[in-house]
C-alpha positions, 0 to 999 in steps of 0.5 A: 305469282310474280315475275321480275325482270332485272335489266343489267345496266351498271358496269359492275354487273355488265362486266360480271353478270353473275354478280347480279345473280349473287346479289339477288340470292343474297337479298332473298336469303336475307329475307328468309326466302328459300331460293332455287337458281336455274343455271344454264349449265354446270360451268355456270352453276360452279361459277355462281357457287364460287361467287357466293363464297366470295361475297365479302368477309361479313356475308355468308349465304348457305348454298350448294349445287343441287345433287352434290349431297343429300342436303339439298332440302336443308340448303336455303339457296340451291343452284341447279344445272339442267341435268338435275330436276330440283323441287320448286321453291318460293323464289326462282332465279332463272338463267335458262332460256325457257320460262319457269313452270308453275309452282313458284311465288316469284321468279327473277329473270336476269336480262343481259346487257347485250341487246342481241341476247334479249330475244328469249327474255322477250318471249318469257315476258310474253309467256308470263303475261299470257299466264296472267302474271304482270311482269315488272322491270328493274334497271340494275 
């Protein structure tokens, strides 16, 4: 298992943090890795859904919000709001405050640019280390 923390630093991600999430989902899809995005709420799930449709004319990322139809298992990128309990996938992009339970190969945590909002991420870092996972940090 692997945990990667992506620290938002560049202005384009600072101004639009979900843009980084969309880029991470695109990279996972390009690598043929089925991905689950754990959104904080329905509004965030819908905003990410819109962003994934707007990645440029050359980019198509098959995705959907979990529970919108019966095709969840057939969609490479699944976005789940808290009211939906999705199955684990190899890659999980976590936008919630709680750490991801076991069952993933790789978790991607997005760290906000705002220092005051990083408390839950520090706790998750400690949580993964306590589970024997050595987290890695990337400046984005």
